[in-house]
N, C-alpha and C positions, 0 to 999 in steps of 0.2 A: 665493715673493714672492703677491703681491697686496693680500691684507687688510693693514689700518694695522695694526701689533705694540701701538697704543693702544686697544681695544677697546673699554671703556667714553668714552675722552673723543673721539676720532676714528670709529673703527671704517670708516674710507673705506678701497673697491673701488676696490683698482689695478688697472691692467693688465699683464696674465702677467710680464711679465719687465721691471717696472719696476723700479727704485733705491730711490727714498726714496717716502714718499706725494707725491702728486699734492694733498692738502688739507695736511696739516700740515707736512710734509717732512723729517719723521725717516725714519732707513733701516728698510727691509724687511728682515724675514726672510732668510738667503742671502744679500743684500750685500757684498759686500766693498767697506771703506774702505781707498781707495790703494793698491788690488791686494791688501791685508796681512789685515787684523781682517774676519774672518766674524762676520756679527751674527747671534745665536741665538734672543735670546726678549731680552724688555723683564722688566725686575727691576723698576723704579719709578720715577715719575715724579712731581715738583713742577711751580712754578706755569710756569718755563721754563726748564726743562731735564728732558729725560730719563735714566737710565740703561739700559743696554745690557747681559745677557750676550754676549759674545765669544770668538772663537778666533783665535788667533794664528796665520797659516799659517807663520809663519818658522820657528817651534821647535813648532808643536802648543801651546802654553801657552795656560789659559784669564784670559781678561784681563776686567776689565769697562770700559767707556768712557760717558764721563759726555759728552753732546751739548745744546746749546742748540735749543729748538724753534725751526724757523725762522717759524714763525708766529708765535714771541709774542716776541720780540726785534727789532733793530733795528741797523742797520751798527755804529752805536758800543757795543752792547753785545755784539754778535760779536768786534770789537777788543779790547775790554777782557778778554773770559774771553781770547782768545789769548795776552796780556798777560801775564796772572794763570797760564794754563800752562803757559807760557814758564819763570816763575821756579818755580813749583811742580818743575816738571822738574831745574831746576838744586839744586835745595834737596836735591832726592831722590837726587840722586848721591853724597850721601853719608847716605843710609842702609844701613845693612850689619848689621839686626838681624832674625835665624831669623824669618820671617811674618807683617815688617812693611810694611804695603803704601806705594808708591810710586808717582808717576805717573812712568811713562816714555816716553810721546811724545803728541803733539799735535801737533794741523795743523787745517784745510783741506778738504772733502771736497764737489763740487756744493752743496748750500745748507746744508751744517750748516757748523758749526765742535766739536771736540771734543776730550779729551784719553783719555789710555787710562791704567787703575790696573794693578798685577798683583802681585802677592804678592812679597817677596826669598825665591830657590829655593834649595832646602835642595844645592845642587849648586853656587850660589855660597856658601853655609855654608860647604861643604866646600873648595871652594877659599879662602877665607879663613881659615879655623883652620889651615891646613896652615905659614899665616904667620907669623914669628917673634912670640912672647908679652911677649921678658922686659921690652920698654921701654915706657916711660906718656911721654907727653911730656905736659906742661900749663905755659904762659906760657914756654917755654925751658927749662924746669927738668925735669933727669931722676932716676923715680925708679926706683931699680932695685929697689925690689921694693912688689906692692900695697900694703903697710900697713906704711912705712919707722918703724923705733923712734927715740923723740927721747929723746935728755937732757937734764935738766933745764937743763942749758946754753944749751938751743937753745932757748929761747922765741920769739925775736926772728926767729929761721930759722923757725919754725914760722907765724909770723903772718903771715911772704911768702909760704908755697906756700900755707898754707890758706884766708888773708881776703883773697880776689880782690876788689878795688874796680873797681866797675865803672866810672867816670870813665877808670881808668888802662888800659886795655884798649887795646891796638892794634886795629886796622882786621881785620887779621887775625884778630886774636881774637874781635870782636865777630862777624865774618862766623861765624867756628867755635861759637858760642855760639849763635847764630840758628838755624843748621844744624840744630844739636843739638836747638833747642825746636822747630822747625820738623816734624822726620821725626817728631818724640815724639808732637805734635800728627797729622801725617801716618796713624798708626797705627789713629785711632779717629775714627770718623764722628760727629762732637760734635751736629749737626742732626738726628740720627735718633736718635742717645739723649737729646736733646732733646726730640722728642714722643713717645717713647716715654712717660719720666717725664711730660709732661705727661697725658698720657693716661691713668695713673696716680695723677692729680693727687697727685704728689709734685712739686709750686712751684720748692720752693728748688734743687732737682737740676737740675731743668728750665731754670729761667733762670740755673747754672750753665753749662750745656750748649749754649747757646744764644747766650751770654759768649764762649766759646771758640769757638761757629761764626760768632759775627759776628768773633771776631778772626783768626780762621785765614783769615776768605773777607769781608774788609769790605764787598764789593756784595752778599752774598746777602740778597738780602729775604725769603726763606725763612726765616733768623735771626734777623730785626731784627722780623716778625711776630711769629715764636713768641715773641720774649723782650716782645715789648706785651702779644701775648694773657697770658703768661705774668702781667706788673706786673700787670695788672687780675685775674687771680684773688688775685693777693696786697693789693690793695687800695690799693698805691702808683701810684694811679689818673693822675697829673700825667706822673710819669714813664713810663706805660704810653701816654702822649699825645705826647710827644717822640719815643719809639720809633717809634710809627705815623708819626707826622711825616719820619724819615727812611726809614721801606720806601718812603714816596710818591712822597719827593724821587729813592729810586732807580725806582723804577714807579710813577710820576705817572697811568698810564690801567687800571690794578687797580681795577676796583670792589667788589672785596671790600677792598680797604685802605681804600676810603672812607667802608665801611660801616662795617667794622673800628673806624674816627677815629670816624664818629656816635655810635658804642655809647659809648665813651669821654665823649665831651663831653655824652652824656645822664646822663651817672653824675656828671658836673660842672653841670651844671644850665647849661649855656651851649645854650639852645633852639634860637637862629638860627644857629649853628654848627652844631648838630648836622644842621638842616634844608640850610645850603648843602652837608654832607657828600655827603645823599640823592642832590642834584641833581648835583651833579658825579659820584659812581656812573652816575647814569642818565644821563649827558650821553655818558661811555665804552663804557656797556652797557645802552639801554634795557629791555630784556626782563631786566636783572638780578632776579630774584626777591623776594631779601633785601634789596635796598635799599627797594622797595617795599613789603613787607611792614614792612621799619623804619620806614619813613615815616609806613607808615597808625597804626600804636601810638603814634609820638611824637604825632602831629595826634589819636589817641583821648584822650591823657593829656593834651593842651593843649586839650582841652572843644571838639574841633573834628571830631566826629563824622561829618557830612554828607563832609567832604573826606576822611576817614581811609577810611569805605566806598570811595569814588574809587579811593581807595591800595591798597585791598583786593583789589577787585572786575580790577583791571589785574595784582597779583600770580597769582590763582587763575586769568584768561585764560593766563598765561604756564605756571602748573603749578597744577591742580587737585588736586592729590595732597600740598597742605601742608595738612595737619593744623594745624597751630598757625595759617595763614590766615585757616581757616573761622573756629575759634573765636576769635578775636581780632574778627572778623564778627559771629556769634551775641553775643556780649558785645557788642560796639558797637550792635547793633542792642537789646539787651536795654534799656540805656541809656536809648532814643530809645522805649523802649514798642512798640517796634514787634513787639511776641510771636512772630505767628506767623511773620515770616519772621527771627526769631529760631533759631525752632523748627526750621528747614531748612534754617540753617545748622550747627547744633550738633547734625542728624543728620547731615550729609557729614561733620561732624568724625569721630562713633561710626564711619561705615564706613569711616574711615580706620582710628583706632586704638579700639577699647574696649574698653583698658585703663586710662583715664586717667578719677580719680576726680574732678579737674576740670569733665570734659564731663557724666558723669550728675549732676552736682551743680548745673552751669547748667539742663540738661535740668530737673531738679526745680524750681529757681527758678519756668522758664518757665508749668511746669503752673500753677504754685501762684499764679501771675499770670491765667493763664484760667481760673482757679477749679474745678482739681482739685487736692487737698490730698492725696485716697489715691493717685491719681496719683506724682503728686511726692515721699508718705513711703516709695512704695519705690524710687525713683530715688536718694534720697536714704541708706536702706539701702544699695542695693547700691554706692554712694557707700564706704561707714563701711567696705565689706567689701574695700574695696578700701589704703582708706586708715585704719585706728583711731584715731589720734593726732591727725586733721586737727580743731581746734578750729572752723573755721569751718562744717564738716559737721556737725557735732552741734548748732553754732546754726541750719543750717538746717535741719536735722530737728526740730528744735523748733519754729523759725518753722509747720511744718506741719501739727505737732501742737496747736500752739494754735492754728492758724483750723482743728482739727476739735476745738475747744474741750476738748483731752484735754490740761486745763491742767498736772496731775499729772504726768505722762508728759511735757511740755513743760518743767517746771520742772525732772526729773529730766536733761534732757538740754541744758538750758543750765548747769547746774551742773554739766556735764561739761566743755561748752566753757570755762565759764571756769577750770575746774580747769587743762587747756591752756593756756590763753592769758589770764590775769588780765586785760591791756591790752583783752582785744575788750570797747568800750563797746557794740555792738550788741548781745549777750550777756547785758550787763547790764541793759541797756535794757528788751529785751524779755521779761526773768527780771523787772523789776517789773512790766510790765504784768501777766505772769500771777499772779502777786504779789497785786496791785489786785483780778483778776479772782476770785482764790479770797479777798478781802475784808482777803487779810493786811498791811493800811495801812504797819505800820510796817517790813515788813520790804521793802514795798515801795519805798518811801522812800530805806530804808537801800541798795537794790541804784540806785535812781535817783542818788545820791550816789557809787556805786561806779563808774557809770557815764559823771557827770563830773567826777570824777576823770581819766578818759583821755581827755574830750574834753568841755572845757567849752562848747564851741561847738553841741552838739547840741540845737537849740532846743524839738524834740519833748520832749527829758526834763523841761528847765523845765518846759515846759507842763505834764505829767502832773504833775511834782513839786507846782507850784502845785495844781492839781485839788487830786490827796489833803490838801494841806496846807487848802484852803479845806474839804474835805470833812471832816477833823479840826477845823475851824472857825478854826485857824491863821492868820488872816487876815492880821496882817502878815508874815508869813512867805512866806503866797502870791505878798502882791504884789511881793516881792524875788524870787521865779520865776517870775514874769509878767514882770516888769519882765526880768529875765533875755533872756530868752525872745526878747520884742519888741527887743533890742537886737540879736539875732541875725537876725531877720525883724520889720519894724515892718505887713509886712501880713498877721501872723499874724491872722485873724480869729480863731479863738478864744481866745486869750490875751486879746484888746480886751475879752472881750463878758464873759470872767470874770473876768480884772481889776475892770470893774466891778461884776460880783457881791458882790465881797470888798471894794469899798469901799464898797456898800450896806450890807453887814453890821457895816462899820465905825462909820456911820450921816454919810459923808462923799460927801453927795448931789450936791454941784455937781463931785469929780472921777469921781463912776460916770457923772453922764450926759456928763461930755467923753468919757470910754471908749468907752460904750456910742454915742459919736456918732463915732465912729474907725471902729465894728466896721459901723454902717450906712452909714458910706462909703466902706469899703472892699469893703463886700459888703448893695449896697442888694439883694440879694433872697434874707435869709436873712431868715423869719420870727422865725427867736428871739432876734435883736438884738432888731426890731424888739418885741415885746411887754418884754423888761426896758426897754427903754427909755420903756416907756411907765409901768411900775409905777416906775419913777425919778421922770418925769416928775408921776406923778400925787400920790408921795411932796411933792414939792416943791410943790404947790399948782395946780399947772399943767395942771388938769383936761382942757380944750379941744383939748391937743395929744396929752395921752395917748389922749384919746379919737378920732385921729388918725390912732396910730400905732399903736394895737389895731386900725381898720380896716386899714391896711394890712397889718398881721401877718396876718389873717384876709384880704384875699386874696389872697397868695403863698401861704397854705396849698391855698386854691382851686383857682390855677393849677396850682399843681404835682399837684394829685389831677386836676384835668380832661387835663393832658398824660401823666399815669400811664395812665388807665381809654383815652386816643386810642391807643395804643402796642399 
């Protein structure tokens, strides 16, 4: 006796002669339950139950004991367990097949309630085999041989004997059928089969096993939660939600169930309900790390990065070895352009797991943002060694090369990225930028068009397309592209400026002036827009206004030079 058998979940060191763990309440090694069953070892543990290997001192046979963990259940759950155990003992009395598992006993001892399972012994089977086997009784009819030979004129008799209609069964017959079915189910641990099938990703088989387990034990939280998780993997999201609802109705204080339900609601885009589930999980266990991390990730996706960081902080205070949380924190800090802090978070994640390509990728992106594209390139190459078929990694490596002005190599990497994922709009867009830098304008336009096929809200792609069309003197087409860019961002200053230039080239001076007015209004410190506006005003014969704009533009340039030299 002494240390609790549940070394991972409890591990409490008890006094030498204790029978039950003082912390979780399960029996200790060597203790006798009801003076008969000697506990030898812990076989397994679920959320609220433990399975123990024991010795039946009355006959020296090996038995299995399933007991509720006192700390995890309430009085009503204990009573329900005993009622189910009583029924199982009754049904097991009819089980007499060799090797079958039966529930042979149940009871209460100290803080626990338990049932006892054992295999039908060979001695019992030998005793049974000595009984007469010449007569089999079904529904009161005697069959004098196992396979009765029926004559052609016995059709009606055959139908009466072989097609047993369930509504016509007597009460005794229904009990007999139920006993046979329950006995058959009792031979298999459906919950364990479901868990194994789930682990090997055989979800159809897992679902069947969990449904059998739930039928066998209608109050099994493990069966219902396993069924829910499997349904989610099968894409049957609404059904998964119903299964989690049932599991929670059985055990409403479980933070794991609330967090799992939140994940399902996230899939359904029911974000308010998702956040409610995290709140419920944390109300039952304020230190449940997965609720904090899930809450943080949900907040980040809802564009609430500061709140997300607070949730990640709380999760990491509870468990600083959560690699995924460090990564999520790094990604969130990166989105806020807090690159130095993001780098610290990603490095902590890499300390915990350096085999994740996504971590090396993010670290590389941070270094590029910090003006270190050579170092970033080395990291993206390392990431690609881990995942050679990842389109995003090729895209990010191409970005490093573009930053280094190694355009031909960058183009090859962008080509690899879109070959792996033709829908990657960012890769098509940057591919267009590289082609434009190589003065391959028509090819660049085609690449921008591909980007906009997959993301027609990509404002910068519309702007760059318009700028190229302007260079090619296709001004009407350029105006369409600039207008699409401004539809996405009305404050896009370069688009207003270049729209003004295209209108000027078309001789539409008043419209050109209006566009440049927008540019100088939104960006009064931008000298180029003022110079362009001066040109248009002069063309319109408004020379004094043109001179004023030129002087203002020169003053802005001088101010910028003075500021630069003083730094």
